[in-house]
N, C-alpha and C positions, 0 to 999 in steps of 0.2 A: 178512486182507490187503487185500481190496477196500475194506474200510471205513477202513484208514489212508490209503490212496490216495485217497479220496473225501474225507476230512477234511483231508489235505494240500492238494487241489486247492481246496476251499472256502476254506480259510484264504488262499491266494494270491489268489484272487478278491475276497475281502472286503478284504483288505490293499490291493489295487491300486485298487480302486473308493472305499474310504472314507479310507484312511489317506495313500496316496501323494499324491494331490490337494492335501491339506492340508499335507504337508511341502514340495511344491514351491512352493506359492502363497506361502509364508512365506519362502521363500529367494530371491526374485527381487530382483535388484539394479536397482531402476527408482526413479525419482524420483516420490514419490508426489504431489507437487504438480501435477505434469503442465502444464496450461495456465498455471499461475501462476508459472513460472519465467520471469523476464524475458529477453527477447532480448539486452539490453544488460548485461553483466555487473557494471556499476557501480550497477544498480538494485536495490533491495530492495522485495520485494512487501508491501503491506500493505492493511488495509481501513479506511476512514474510519468511526468510531464516532459521533463527535459534532462540532459546531462549538463552540469555546470563545469566540472572537470573530472580528473580521474579517481576521487573518491568522494566527489559531492554530487547529489542529483536533486532535481526539483520534483516534489510530489504533491498531490492533491489529497488532502486528507479532510473528508467531510465538507468538501467545496473551498478549502482554504489551500493556496498554493505557499508550501514552505521549502526552503533549502534544507536538505538533510545531508549530514557526512556520515559516512560509514565508520563505525567503531572498529579500531584494531588495524586499520589498513593505512600503509603510507605508499604515497606514489611519488616518483621523482618531480623535479621542478620544471626547468625549461625544456628538457629534452622530451618529456611526456606532454607538455603543452604544445610542442611541434607536432608529435605523433597524433595528438587530438584533432589537429587540423585536417590531417589526412584520414582521420577514422581508424587509426590502428592504435596499439597500446591500450591502456586501461580506459580511455575515453571510448574507443572504438568497440571494447568489450562491453562497457555498460550500455552503450547505444544498440548493440546488437542483442543483448540478453534482457535488460530492463526497461528501455524507453517504449512507454505506451503500455506497459503490462501491469496487471494487478499484482500487488505486492502485500506481503505481511511484514510490518514492522515490529521489532522486538526492542523496547527501550530499557536502559538502566535507570537507577534512580534519578540521576541528573539527566534529564531529557535533552537539555541544550548546552553548547559550550560557552565560552566566555563571551563571544560575539552574538549570541543569541540564535545560532544555527542548530538545528535538532540533530541529535547523534543517535544512530540505531544500527541494530542488525537487520539486514534486508533479506527476505526470503521470497522467491517466486511463489505466487499463488498456484500456478498451474501444477508445479511438480515439487515443491517445498525446497528448491536449490538454494543453499544458504550462500548468498553471493559474496559476503565478506570473505568467507572461507575459499570459496572457489577462485577468487582474485588472487589469493595468496598461493593456492595450489597450483595454478596455472601460470605463475610468474607474472602476472600483471601488476602485483603490488608485494611490497614487504611487510612483515610484521611490525606493528608499533610496540617496541620493547620498552618504552619508558612508561606509557600509561597504565593504569589500573583497570582492568575490565573483565568480565565475566568468562569469556572464552581465550583469555590470553594463553594459557597452557596448550589448548587444542591448536591455536594458531601457530605457537611457537614450534610445534611437533611437525607441521605441515610446512612451515615457513623457510625461507631461506636466510 
């Protein structure tokens, strides 16, 4: 009789120490991304993987790599391509400020352009720097005056 009681008690102890914590830890209803959840519900979290050109980056969104073009930003052609080789100009600026960094992306109604490349406003997660606007302010890009987009008036005030 004492042996059954002992084994029952031993089973309860082992169960509560080993199995119960495993069951409760997998049933938590928490957001695993934690700090990477944007404060603004219109933003999407991403990480910049690479710089394609002066106004296009490659981002990782939920494990999917996609090209993304910055909205409202124009950069030159061949001259800026040559500058990109030497990491100066808009390519150098993007490599220095966003490559490998955590970002918040802000999309408009049309998420992609005609070629399927994502279009967005890019904000650095660490300090909320508005990259599209900063490129214009610092002279790395000019304002896209032809397109229609949310921050056009703000860009034109800063732009050249």
